[in-house]
Every structure is written in structure tokens, then in C-alpha cells.
Backbone of each chain as nested JSON, in Angstrom:
{
  "chains": [
    {"id": "A", "residues": [
      {"number": 1, "name": "UNK", "atoms": {"N": [-15.958, 0.751, 9.831], "CA": [-15.842, 2.099, 9.27], "C": [-15.135, 1.936, 7.911]}},
      {"number": 2, "name": "UNK", "atoms": {"N": [-15.899, 2.036, 6.837], "CA": [-15.283, 1.928, 5.516], "C": [-14.622, 3.265, 5.218]}},
      {"number": 3, "name": "UNK", "atoms": {"N": [-13.36, 3.205, 4.822], "CA": [-12.641, 4.46, 4.532], "C": [-13.155, 4.969, 3.19]}},
      {"number": 4, "name": "UNK", "atoms": {"N": [-14.331, 5.634, 3.236], "CA": [-15.067, 5.94, 1.984], "C": [-14.261, 6.829, 1.062]}},
      {"number": 5, "name": "UNK", "atoms": {"N": [-13.281, 7.552, 1.592], "CA": [-12.607, 8.511, 0.72], "C": [-11.815, 7.787, -0.376]}},
      {"number": 6, "name": "UNK", "atoms": {"N": [-11.488, 6.518, -0.224], "CA": [-10.691, 5.845, -1.253], "C": [-11.428, 4.632, -1.828]}},
      {"number": 7, "name": "UNK", "atoms": {"N": [-12.739, 4.676, -1.826], "CA": [-13.514, 3.52, -2.281], "C": [-13.153, 3.139, -3.711]}},
      {"number": 8, "name": "UNK", "atoms": {"N": [-13.057, 4.154, -4.556], "CA": [-12.769, 3.857, -5.982], "C": [-11.41, 3.183, -6.11]}},
      {"number": 9, "name": "UNK", "atoms": {"N": [-10.43, 3.742, -5.366], "CA": [-9.088, 3.149, -5.452], "C": [-9.106, 1.692, -4.961]}},
      {"number": 10, "name": "UNK", "atoms": {"N": [-9.802, 1.449, -3.845], "CA": [-9.822, 0.075, -3.301], "C": [-10.451, -0.893, -4.307]}},
      {"number": 11, "name": "UNK", "atoms": {"N": [-11.498, -0.428, -4.975], "CA": [-12.162, -1.307, -5.967], "C": [-11.204, -1.591, -7.111]}},
      {"number": 12, "name": "UNK", "atoms": {"N": [-10.474, -0.566, -7.509], "CA": [-9.512, -0.697, -8.629], "C": [-8.401, -1.681, -8.26]}},
      {"number": 13, "name": "UNK", "atoms": {"N": [-7.886, -1.554, -7.041], "CA": [-6.805, -2.441, -6.589], "C": [-7.307, -3.876, -6.542]}},
      {"number": 14, "name": "UNK", "atoms": {"N": [-8.545, -4.029, -6.043], "CA": [-9.123, -5.379, -5.991], "C": [-9.226, -5.986, -7.376]}},
      {"number": 15, "name": "UNK", "atoms": {"N": [-9.656, -5.161, -8.351], "CA": [-9.805, -5.656, -9.728], "C": [-8.442, -6.051, -10.303]}},
      {"number": 16, "name": "UNK", "atoms": {"N": [-7.4, -5.295, -9.952], "CA": [-6.047, -5.628, -10.449], "C": [-5.595, -6.975, -9.882]}},
      {"number": 17, "name": "UNK", "atoms": {"N": [-5.91, -7.203, -8.603], "CA": [-5.5, -8.466, -7.981], "C": [-6.199, -9.629, -8.679]}},
      {"number": 18, "name": "UNK", "atoms": {"N": [-7.49, -9.455, -8.971], "CA": [-8.236, -10.506, -9.677], "C": [-7.607, -10.734, -11.049]}},
      {"number": 19, "name": "UNK", "atoms": {"N": [-7.255, -9.624, -11.712], "CA": [-6.654, -9.706, -13.054], "C": [-5.363, -10.535, -13.028]}},
      {"number": 20, "name": "UNK", "atoms": {"N": [-4.439, -10.162, -12.097], "CA": [-3.154, -10.877, -12.05], "C": [-3.328, -12.293, -11.528]}},
      {"number": 21, "name": "UNK", "atoms": {"N": [-4.328, -12.508, -10.652], "CA": [-4.582, -13.872, -10.155], "C": [-5.01, -14.766, -11.322]}},
      {"number": 22, "name": "UNK", "atoms": {"N": [-5.867, -14.2, -12.16], "CA": [-6.364, -15.005, -13.32], "C": [-5.224, -15.269, -14.299]}},
      {"number": 23, "name": "UNK", "atoms": {"N": [-4.355, -14.245, -14.476], "CA": [-3.201, -14.464, -15.391], "C": [-2.396, -15.666, -14.92]}},
      {"number": 24, "name": "UNK", "atoms": {"N": [-2.278, -15.793, -13.585], "CA": [-1.486, -16.899, -13.044], "C": [-2.291, -18.207, -13.01]}},
      {"number": 25, "name": "UNK", "atoms": {"N": [-3.589, -18.078, -13.226], "CA": [-4.422, -19.292, -13.183], "C": [-4.632, -19.795, -11.762]}},
      {"number": 26, "name": "UNK", "atoms": {"N": [-4.552, -18.871, -10.781], "CA": [-4.75, -19.27, -9.379], "C": [-6.22, -19.109, -8.996]}},
      {"number": 27, "name": "UNK", "atoms": {"N": [-6.684, -20.03, -8.138], "CA": [-7.988, -19.808, -7.489], "C": [-7.749, -18.836, -6.322]}},
      {"number": 28, "name": "UNK", "atoms": {"N": [-8.852, -18.33, -5.731], "CA": [-8.691, -17.467, -4.547], "C": [-8.0, -18.257, -3.437]}},
      {"number": 29, "name": "UNK", "atoms": {"N": [-8.377, -19.543, -3.297], "CA": [-7.788, -20.365, -2.227], "C": [-6.269, -20.439, -2.409]}},
      {"number": 30, "name": "UNK", "atoms": {"N": [-5.832, -20.69, -3.643], "CA": [-4.385, -20.83, -3.896], "C": [-3.652, -19.535, -3.571]}},
      {"number": 31, "name": "UNK", "atoms": {"N": [-4.184, -18.422, -4.085], "CA": [-3.512, -17.136, -3.838], "C": [-3.517, -16.804, -2.356]}},
      {"number": 32, "name": "UNK", "atoms": {"N": [-4.648, -17.026, -1.7], "CA": [-4.737, -16.716, -0.264], "C": [-3.705, -17.535, 0.509]}},
      {"number": 33, "name": "UNK", "atoms": {"N": [-3.603, -18.822, 0.154], "CA": [-2.636, -19.695, 0.84], "C": [-1.211, -19.169, 0.63]}},
      {"number": 34, "name": "UNK", "atoms": {"N": [-0.876, -18.856, -0.62], "CA": [0.488, -18.387, -0.95], "C": [0.803, -17.055, -0.253]}},
      {"number": 35, "name": "UNK", "atoms": {"N": [-0.253, -16.222, -0.078], "CA": [-0.022, -14.909, 0.54], "C": [-0.137, -14.976, 2.061]}},
      {"number": 36, "name": "UNK", "atoms": {"N": [-0.572, -16.134, 2.566], "CA": [-0.661, -16.307, 4.021], "C": [-1.812, -15.553, 4.651]}},
      {"number": 37, "name": "UNK", "atoms": {"N": [-2.899, -15.428, 3.884], "CA": [-4.098, -14.787, 4.434], "C": [-5.287, -15.713, 4.183]}},
      {"number": 38, "name": "UNK", "atoms": {"N": [-6.434, -15.409, 4.827], "CA": [-7.59, -16.295, 4.646], "C": [-8.268, -15.998, 3.304]}},
      {"number": 39, "name": "UNK", "atoms": {"N": [-8.964, -16.984, 2.781], "CA": [-9.652, -16.813, 1.499], "C": [-10.729, -15.737, 1.624]}},
      {"number": 40, "name": "UNK", "atoms": {"N": [-11.398, -15.698, 2.783], "CA": [-12.475, -14.698, 2.923], "C": [-11.883, -13.289, 2.948]}},
      {"number": 41, "name": "UNK", "atoms": {"N": [-10.681, -13.167, 3.549], "CA": [-10.018, -11.856, 3.59], "C": [-9.648, -11.436, 2.163]}},
      {"number": 42, "name": "UNK", "atoms": {"N": [-9.08, -12.398, 1.415], "CA": [-8.691, -12.096, 0.029], "C": [-9.926, -11.702, -0.781]}},
      {"number": 43, "name": "UNK", "atoms": {"N": [-11.026, -12.407, -0.559], "CA": [-12.195, -12.088, -1.4], "C": [-12.729, -10.696, -1.068]}},
      {"number": 44, "name": "UNK", "atoms": {"N": [-12.614, -10.283, 0.19], "CA": [-13.037, -8.905, 0.538], "C": [-12.087, -7.898, -0.107]}},
      {"number": 45, "name": "UNK", "atoms": {"N": [-10.787, -8.212, -0.109], "CA": [-9.814, -7.307, -0.732], "C": [-10.1, -7.215, -2.23]}},
      {"number": 46, "name": "UNK", "atoms": {"N": [-10.397, -8.355, -2.851], "CA": [-10.661, -8.348, -4.294], "C": [-11.931, -7.559, -4.605]}},
      {"number": 47, "name": "UNK", "atoms": {"N": [-12.908, -7.573, -3.697], "CA": [-14.144, -6.796, -3.934], "C": [-13.948, -5.324, -3.567]}},
      {"number": 48, "name": "UNK", "atoms": {"N": [-12.832, -5.024, -2.906], "CA": [-12.569, -3.632, -2.55], "C": [-13.439, -3.149, -1.404]}},
      {"number": 49, "name": "UNK", "atoms": {"N": [-14.028, -4.093, -0.672], "CA": [-14.886, -3.677, 0.456], "C": [-14.138, -3.955, 1.756]}},
      {"number": 50, "name": "UNK", "atoms": {"N": [-13.509, -2.918, 2.243], "CA": [-12.718, -3.102, 3.467], "C": [-13.493, -2.599, 4.668]}},
      {"number": 51, "name": "UNK", "atoms": {"N": [-13.614, -3.423, 5.704], "CA": [-14.245, -2.918, 6.918], "C": [-13.186, -2.178, 7.724]}},
      {"number": 52, "name": "UNK", "atoms": {"N": [-11.946, -2.723, 7.748], "CA": [-10.888, -2.013, 8.489], "C": [-9.715, -1.784, 7.544]}},
      {"number": 53, "name": "UNK", "atoms": {"N": [-8.748, -0.979, 7.947], "CA": [-7.588, -0.666, 7.117], "C": [-6.785, -1.927, 6.834]}},
      {"number": 54, "name": "UNK", "atoms": {"N": [-6.499, -2.163, 5.571], "CA": [-5.66, -3.298, 5.19], "C": [-4.217, -2.832, 5.234]}},
      {"number": 55, "name": "UNK", "atoms": {"N": [-3.316, -3.59, 5.843], "CA": [-1.933, -3.093, 5.963], "C": [-1.197, -3.284, 4.64]}},
      {"number": 56, "name": "UNK", "atoms": {"N": [-0.226, -2.398, 4.436], "CA": [0.575, -2.467, 3.207], "C": [1.231, -3.838, 3.091]}},
      {"number": 57, "name": "UNK", "atoms": {"N": [1.663, -4.41, 4.206], "CA": [2.382, -5.689, 4.114], "C": [1.476, -6.789, 3.553]}},
      {"number": 58, "name": "UNK", "atoms": {"N": [0.166, -6.681, 3.788], "CA": [-0.749, -7.667, 3.201], "C": [-0.699, -7.562, 1.675]}},
      {"number": 59, "name": "UNK", "atoms": {"N": [-0.676, -6.34, 1.149], "CA": [-0.604, -6.169, -0.309], "C": [0.753, -6.635, -0.83]}},
      {"number": 60, "name": "UNK", "atoms": {"N": [1.782, -6.438, -0.019], "CA": [3.11, -6.888, -0.456], "C": [3.149, -8.407, -0.553]}},
      {"number": 61, "name": "UNK", "atoms": {"N": [2.512, -9.067, 0.409], "CA": [2.493, -10.545, 0.371], "C": [1.695, -11.027, -0.835]}},
      {"number": 62, "name": "UNK", "atoms": {"N": [0.603, -10.316, -1.155], "CA": [-0.205, -10.696, -2.323], "C": [0.6, -10.477, -3.604]}},
      {"number": 63, "name": "UNK", "atoms": {"N": [1.277, -9.325, -3.695], "CA": [2.07, -9.037, -4.904], "C": [3.165, -10.075, -5.079]}},
      {"number": 64, "name": "UNK", "atoms": {"N": [3.805, -10.447, -3.954], "CA": [4.883, -11.438, -4.021], "C": [4.321, -12.786, -4.498]}},
      {"number": 65, "name": "UNK", "atoms": {"N": [3.151, -13.153, -3.95], "CA": [2.537, -14.436, -4.328], "C": [2.135, -14.421, -5.806]}},
      {"number": 66, "name": "UNK", "atoms": {"N": [1.801, -13.241, -6.33], "CA": [1.408, -13.108, -7.733], "C": [2.614, -12.876, -8.641]}},
      {"number": 67, "name": "UNK", "atoms": {"N": [3.796, -12.695, -7.982], "CA": [5.008, -12.45, -8.763], "C": [4.922, -11.162, -9.594]}},
      {"number": 68, "name": "UNK", "atoms": {"N": [4.295, -10.114, -9.046], "CA": [4.236, -8.816, -9.731], "C": [4.8, -7.751, -8.786]}},
      {"number": 69, "name": "UNK", "atoms": {"N": [5.321, -6.659, -9.379], "CA": [5.788, -5.533, -8.56], "C": [4.604, -4.948, -7.811]}},
      {"number": 70, "name": "UNK", "atoms": {"N": [4.846, -4.586, -6.567], "CA": [3.787, -3.995, -5.739], "C": [3.161, -2.783, -6.439]}},
      {"number": 71, "name": "UNK", "atoms": {"N": [3.995, -1.977, -7.136], "CA": [3.437, -0.745, -7.747], "C": [2.4, -1.099, -8.813]}},
      {"number": 72, "name": "UNK", "atoms": {"N": [2.548, -2.272, -9.402], "CA": [1.591, -2.709, -10.452], "C": [0.159, -2.765, -9.883]}},
      {"number": 73, "name": "UNK", "atoms": {"N": [0.076, -3.186, -8.616], "CA": [-1.265, -3.348, -8.019], "C": [-1.936, -1.998, -7.795]}},
      {"number": 74, "name": "UNK", "atoms": {"N": [-1.132, -0.93, -7.786], "CA": [-1.699, 0.369, -7.414], "C": [-1.784, 1.333, -8.591]}},
      {"number": 75, "name": "UNK", "atoms": {"N": [-1.527, 0.853, -9.805], "CA": [-1.672, 1.751, -10.963], "C": [-3.147, 2.055, -11.166]}},
      {"number": 76, "name": "UNK", "atoms": {"N": [-3.473, 3.349, -11.136], "CA": [-4.864, 3.737, -11.246], "C": [-5.226, 3.94, -12.723]}},
      {"number": 77, "name": "UNK", "atoms": {"N": [-6.361, 3.391, -13.157], "CA": [-6.764, 3.519, -14.553], "C": [-7.974, 4.427, -14.686]}},
      {"number": 78, "name": "UNK", "atoms": {"N": [-8.094, 5.361, -13.742], "CA": [-9.206, 6.347, -13.927], "C": [-8.653, 7.735, -13.641]}}
    ]},
    {"id": "B", "residues": [
      {"number": 1, "name": "UNK", "atoms": {"N": [6.741, -5.784, 16.356], "CA": [7.252, -6.869, 15.499], "C": [7.524, -6.222, 14.123]}},
      {"number": 2, "name": "UNK", "atoms": {"N": [8.79, -6.028, 13.807], "CA": [9.089, -5.438, 12.502], "C": [8.884, -6.515, 11.446]}},
      {"number": 3, "name": "UNK", "atoms": {"N": [8.14, -6.179, 10.402], "CA": [7.877, -7.162, 9.342], "C": [9.144, -7.237, 8.487]}},
      {"number": 4, "name": "UNK", "atoms": {"N": [10.13, -8.016, 9.007], "CA": [11.481, -7.962, 8.419], "C": [11.485, -8.389, 6.959]}},
      {"number": 5, "name": "UNK", "atoms": {"N": [10.503, -9.135, 6.541], "CA": [10.584, -9.667, 5.185], "C": [10.506, -8.536, 4.155]}},
      {"number": 6, "name": "UNK", "atoms": {"N": [10.029, -7.36, 4.489], "CA": [9.912, -6.286, 3.497], "C": [10.695, -5.051, 3.914]}},
      {"number": 7, "name": "UNK", "atoms": {"N": [11.748, -5.226, 4.707], "CA": [12.506, -4.085, 5.227], "C": [13.021, -3.212, 4.106]}},
      {"number": 8, "name": "UNK", "atoms": {"N": [13.57, -3.855, 3.078], "CA": [14.156, -3.071, 1.967], "C": [13.078, -2.248, 1.28]}},
      {"number": 9, "name": "UNK", "atoms": {"N": [11.905, -2.885, 1.066], "CA": [10.816, -2.157, 0.402], "C": [10.363, -0.973, 1.254]}},
      {"number": 10, "name": "UNK", "atoms": {"N": [10.242, -1.185, 2.578], "CA": [9.769, -0.087, 3.449], "C": [10.755, 1.074, 3.416]}},
      {"number": 11, "name": "UNK", "atoms": {"N": [12.057, 0.736, 3.399], "CA": [13.071, 1.816, 3.372], "C": [12.966, 2.596, 2.061]}},
      {"number": 12, "name": "UNK", "atoms": {"N": [12.729, 1.848, 0.984], "CA": [12.618, 2.465, -0.36], "C": [11.388, 3.378, -0.427]}},
      {"number": 13, "name": "UNK", "atoms": {"N": [10.27, 2.899, 0.12], "CA": [9.04, 3.697, 0.101], "C": [9.238, 4.972, 0.913]}},
      {"number": 14, "name": "UNK", "atoms": {"N": [9.92, 4.816, 2.056], "CA": [10.196, 5.987, 2.897], "C": [11.028, 7.015, 2.167]}},
      {"number": 15, "name": "UNK", "atoms": {"N": [12.049, 6.512, 1.434], "CA": [12.934, 7.427, 0.699], "C": [12.147, 8.142, -0.408]}},
      {"number": 16, "name": "UNK", "atoms": {"N": [11.204, 7.44, -1.029], "CA": [10.383, 8.072, -2.08], "C": [9.528, 9.192, -1.48]}},
      {"number": 17, "name": "UNK", "atoms": {"N": [8.982, 8.943, -0.293], "CA": [8.136, 9.967, 0.335], "C": [8.969, 11.214, 0.638]}},
      {"number": 18, "name": "UNK", "atoms": {"N": [10.201, 10.985, 1.157], "CA": [11.087, 12.13, 1.434], "C": [11.383, 12.869, 0.133]}},
      {"number": 19, "name": "UNK", "atoms": {"N": [11.642, 12.101, -0.94], "CA": [11.96, 12.706, -2.246], "C": [10.814, 13.609, -2.713]}},
      {"number": 20, "name": "UNK", "atoms": {"N": [9.571, 13.058, -2.707], "CA": [8.431, 13.856, -3.188], "C": [8.113, 14.993, -2.229]}},
      {"number": 21, "name": "UNK", "atoms": {"N": [8.344, 14.771, -0.935], "CA": [8.092, 15.851, 0.044], "C": [9.028, 17.028, -0.252]}},
      {"number": 22, "name": "UNK", "atoms": {"N": [10.262, 16.693, -0.533], "CA": [11.262, 17.763, -0.813], "C": [10.906, 18.476, -2.121]}},
      {"number": 23, "name": "UNK", "atoms": {"N": [10.458, 17.693, -3.11], "CA": [10.051, 18.327, -4.392], "C": [8.981, 19.385, -4.133]}},
      {"number": 24, "name": "UNK", "atoms": {"N": [8.067, 19.068, -3.161], "CA": [6.985, 20.011, -2.874], "C": [7.451, 21.12, -1.932]}},
      {"number": 25, "name": "UNK", "atoms": {"N": [8.635, 20.941, -1.354], "CA": [9.134, 21.944, -0.413], "C": [8.401, 21.91, 0.914]}},
      {"number": 26, "name": "UNK", "atoms": {"N": [7.851, 20.72, 1.264], "CA": [7.117, 20.604, 2.534], "C": [8.066, 20.148, 3.645]}},
      {"number": 27, "name": "UNK", "atoms": {"N": [7.814, 20.67, 4.853], "CA": [8.487, 20.082, 6.024], "C": [7.713, 18.822, 6.403]}},
      {"number": 28, "name": "UNK", "atoms": {"N": [8.29, 18.008, 7.311], "CA": [7.564, 16.829, 7.793], "C": [6.258, 17.276, 8.467]}},
      {"number": 29, "name": "UNK", "atoms": {"N": [6.318, 18.384, 9.233], "CA": [5.122, 18.848, 9.932], "C": [4.016, 19.156, 8.914]}},
      {"number": 30, "name": "UNK", "atoms": {"N": [4.378, 19.852, 7.829], "CA": [3.368, 20.255, 6.845], "C": [2.745, 19.024, 6.199]}},
      {"number": 31, "name": "UNK", "atoms": {"N": [3.601, 18.097, 5.755], "CA": [3.066, 16.895, 5.1], "C": [2.224, 16.074, 6.07]}},
      {"number": 32, "name": "UNK", "atoms": {"N": [2.709, 15.924, 7.301], "CA": [1.96, 15.132, 8.296], "C": [0.586, 15.77, 8.522]}},
      {"number": 33, "name": "UNK", "atoms": {"N": [0.552, 17.085, 8.64], "CA": [-0.72, 17.785, 8.857], "C": [-1.66, 17.542, 7.67]}},
      {"number": 34, "name": "UNK", "atoms": {"N": [-1.133, 17.71, 6.452], "CA": [-1.979, 17.548, 5.253], "C": [-2.485, 16.109, 5.11]}},
      {"number": 35, "name": "UNK", "atoms": {"N": [-1.647, 15.148, 5.586], "CA": [-2.049, 13.741, 5.444], "C": [-2.884, 13.278, 6.639]}},
      {"number": 36, "name": "UNK", "atoms": {"N": [-2.979, 14.145, 7.668], "CA": [-3.799, 13.795, 8.829], "C": [-3.17, 12.745, 9.726]}},
      {"number": 37, "name": "UNK", "atoms": {"N": [-1.832, 12.75, 9.78], "CA": [-1.129, 11.82, 10.684], "C": [-0.144, 12.64, 11.527]}},
      {"number": 38, "name": "UNK", "atoms": {"N": [0.413, 12.001, 12.571], "CA": [1.341, 12.751, 13.433], "C": [2.707, 12.847, 12.756]}},
      {"number": 39, "name": "UNK", "atoms": {"N": [3.446, 13.858, 13.133], "CA": [4.782, 14.048, 12.553], "C": [5.692, 12.884, 12.922]}},
      {"number": 40, "name": "UNK", "atoms": {"N": [5.534, 12.384, 14.148], "CA": [6.422, 11.274, 14.559], "C": [6.102, 10.018, 13.747]}},
      {"number": 41, "name": "UNK", "atoms": {"N": [4.813, 9.843, 13.426], "CA": [4.401, 8.679, 12.617], "C": [4.997, 8.817, 11.209]}},
      {"number": 42, "name": "UNK", "atoms": {"N": [4.895, 10.039, 10.656], "CA": [5.453, 10.265, 9.314], "C": [6.951, 10.017, 9.323]}},
      {"number": 43, "name": "UNK", "atoms": {"N": [7.623, 10.479, 10.38], "CA": [9.093, 10.33, 10.36], "C": [9.477, 8.857, 10.445]}},
      {"number": 44, "name": "UNK", "atoms": {"N": [8.67, 8.054, 11.15], "CA": [8.952, 6.601, 11.194], "C": [8.709, 5.98, 9.819]}},
      {"number": 45, "name": "UNK", "atoms": {"N": [7.648, 6.434, 9.153], "CA": [7.353, 5.921, 7.814], "C": [8.481, 6.303, 6.857]}},
      {"number": 46, "name": "UNK", "atoms": {"N": [8.969, 7.54, 6.989], "CA": [10.043, 8.0, 6.088], "C": [11.326, 7.211, 6.341]}},
      {"number": 47, "name": "UNK", "atoms": {"N": [11.542, 6.81, 7.602], "CA": [12.766, 6.02, 7.904], "C": [12.56, 4.551, 7.536]}},
      {"number": 48, "name": "UNK", "atoms": {"N": [11.332, 4.173, 7.282], "CA": [11.07, 2.781, 6.901], "C": [11.128, 1.837, 8.085]}},
      {"number": 49, "name": "UNK", "atoms": {"N": [11.06, 2.403, 9.297], "CA": [11.122, 1.525, 10.478], "C": [9.71, 1.434, 11.061]}},
      {"number": 50, "name": "UNK", "atoms": {"N": [9.035, 0.354, 10.693], "CA": [7.657, 0.212, 11.18], "C": [7.622, -0.764, 12.335]}},
      {"number": 51, "name": "UNK", "atoms": {"N": [6.982, -0.364, 13.436], "CA": [6.816, -1.344, 14.521], "C": [5.57, -2.174, 14.21]}},
      {"number": 52, "name": "UNK", "atoms": {"N": [4.512, -1.491, 13.667], "CA": [3.302, -2.28, 13.347], "C": [2.947, -2.031, 11.878]}},
      {"number": 53, "name": "UNK", "atoms": {"N": [2.061, -2.812, 11.328], "CA": [1.672, -2.685, 9.919], "C": [1.061, -1.314, 9.672]}},
      {"number": 54, "name": "UNK", "atoms": {"N": [1.557, -0.639, 8.65], "CA": [0.981, 0.655, 8.271], "C": [-0.136, 0.375, 7.279]}},
      {"number": 55, "name": "UNK", "atoms": {"N": [-1.294, 0.996, 7.442], "CA": [-2.387, 0.659, 6.53], "C": [-2.212, 1.361, 5.195]}},
      {"number": 56, "name": "UNK", "atoms": {"N": [-2.748, 0.721, 4.154], "CA": [-2.658, 1.29, 2.805], "C": [-3.266, 2.687, 2.791]}},
      {"number": 57, "name": "UNK", "atoms": {"N": [-4.356, 2.891, 3.544], "CA": [-5.021, 4.205, 3.475], "C": [-4.095, 5.309, 3.987]}},
      {"number": 58, "name": "UNK", "atoms": {"N": [-3.175, 4.981, 4.896], "CA": [-2.205, 5.998, 5.35], "C": [-1.325, 6.418, 4.177]}},
      {"number": 59, "name": "UNK", "atoms": {"N": [-0.881, 5.455, 3.374], "CA": [-0.044, 5.799, 2.21], "C": [-0.874, 6.568, 1.179]}},
      {"number": 60, "name": "UNK", "atoms": {"N": [-2.155, 6.229, 1.091], "CA": [-3.009, 6.946, 0.133], "C": [-3.156, 8.412, 0.549]}},
      {"number": 61, "name": "UNK", "atoms": {"N": [-3.301, 8.635, 1.847], "CA": [-3.434, 10.019, 2.324], "C": [-2.141, 10.787, 2.09]}},
      {"number": 62, "name": "UNK", "atoms": {"N": [-0.996, 10.113, 2.285], "CA": [0.306, 10.763, 2.043], "C": [0.454, 11.084, 0.559]}},
      {"number": 63, "name": "UNK", "atoms": {"N": [0.105, 10.113, -0.305], "CA": [0.234, 10.342, -1.754], "C": [-0.652, 11.509, -2.18]}},
      {"number": 64, "name": "UNK", "atoms": {"N": [-1.867, 11.546, -1.616], "CA": [-2.809, 12.617, -1.969], "C": [-2.235, 13.976, -1.532]}},
      {"number": 65, "name": "UNK", "atoms": {"N": [-1.669, 13.998, -0.311], "CA": [-1.098, 15.253, 0.213], "C": [0.098, 15.688, -0.63]}},
      {"number": 66, "name": "UNK", "atoms": {"N": [0.812, 14.725, -1.203], "CA": [1.984, 15.03, -2.027], "C": [1.602, 15.267, -3.483]}},
      {"number": 67, "name": "UNK", "atoms": {"N": [0.297, 14.998, -3.779], "CA": [-0.174, 15.175, -5.154], "C": [0.552, 14.253, -6.152]}},
      {"number": 68, "name": "UNK", "atoms": {"N": [0.819, 13.02, -5.708], "CA": [1.432, 12.039, -6.624], "C": [0.554, 10.785, -6.634]}},
      {"number": 69, "name": "UNK", "atoms": {"N": [0.625, 10.016, -7.751], "CA": [-0.104, 8.742, -7.814], "C": [0.446, 7.793, -6.759]}},
      {"number": 70, "name": "UNK", "atoms": {"N": [-0.461, 7.061, -6.132], "CA": [-0.051, 6.111, -5.082], "C": [1.011, 5.143, -5.625]}},
      {"number": 71, "name": "UNK", "atoms": {"N": [0.872, 4.724, -6.9], "CA": [1.824, 3.72, -7.427], "C": [3.238, 4.287, -7.472]}},
      {"number": 72, "name": "UNK", "atoms": {"N": [3.336, 5.609, -7.579], "CA": [4.672, 6.262, -7.629], "C": [5.458, 5.946, -6.343]}},
      {"number": 73, "name": "UNK", "atoms": {"N": [4.722, 5.894, -5.224], "CA": [5.409, 5.683, -3.94], "C": [5.958, 4.266, -3.825]}},
      {"number": 74, "name": "UNK", "atoms": {"N": [5.434, 3.37, -4.671], "CA": [5.813, 1.965, -4.503], "C": [6.696, 1.46, -5.642]}},
      {"number": 75, "name": "UNK", "atoms": {"N": [7.171, 2.346, -6.517], "CA": [8.08, 1.884, -7.573], "C": [9.415, 1.494, -6.941]}},
      {"number": 76, "name": "UNK", "atoms": {"N": [9.794, 0.228, -7.158], "CA": [11.016, -0.259, -6.533], "C": [12.211, 0.002, -7.464]}},
      {"number": 77, "name": "UNK", "atoms": {"N": [13.279, 0.537, -6.927], "CA": [14.461, 0.833, -7.736], "C": [15.608, -0.122, -7.394]}},
      {"number": 78, "name": "UNK", "atoms": {"N": [15.257, -1.316, -6.949], "CA": [16.352, -2.302, -6.776], "C": [15.899, -3.633, -7.34]}}
    ]}
  ]
}
């Protein structure tokens, strides 16, 4: 069940993660390892296609691994 | 299993939700109803005491009900 009501936001958040990952020069594998999640899970998060609800703590682990404030990942640019 | 590694962040996010809820003059019941979650769930989120991972979409629904940007809820003040 894709939570369609926030599709745009999820895509935006995924794009931000890709942006900060590239700034750090990390591959998906490296970031996934540092955040303690699987690479396939990270790639779904980066594409913004969630089959189930992603927990906030997963985003916190990603933000920590990227060394950015969690709020940075959620700044909406639309 | 409390995700102890982010306890401070969860408490901060909870305090922000209470802050914006009060700005709107909403009771917990009103905000919980508008966000489509139970009042007891909201009160646990506001206290920052999570037994299980709260999904990002729950915070998105709360932010929408409060009429604030999602990133506002995650600005860390420590």
C-alpha cells in the first residue's frame, strides 16, 4: 500500500538523500552500511517508492551517516 | 524496544509538536483526529517515548494537520 498522499514528499526526500550522499562521495552500499540498512532498502528510499511506512529512525540513521541535520532531509523545495 | 540512540531527538520532536499544537489552540484530541491517529498515540509521540518505530508518514500527517512544514518538526535546538 503506497501512501499515495505523500508521494511528492517521498520523492523529494529521496532526491535529497542522493544529493547529500553524492556530496560525501558515498556509494549506495557505503551509505547503506553506515546507516545499518540494506542497499536495496536504501535504493527504494532514494527512489521515493515505499511499499510500507519507513520509520523516522531509519531517516535519522541515514542523516547521521550523511552527517547532516535530520531537518535538512525534509526541506521541501516545491 | 525503545530506540535509545535517538531519545533526545524524539523528545525534541515531541516538544515541537506540542509547541505548534498550542500555537493552533488544538487539544490533543483535535490534533489526533485531524492527523488520523489515536489520542494515546499522539500523547506518546508528544512525550517522545516510542515503544516501536513511528513511521515518517505519521509525522507528515501531524505536520499537515498543524499546517507546518515537516522539516519544522525536526529542527534540532541542541
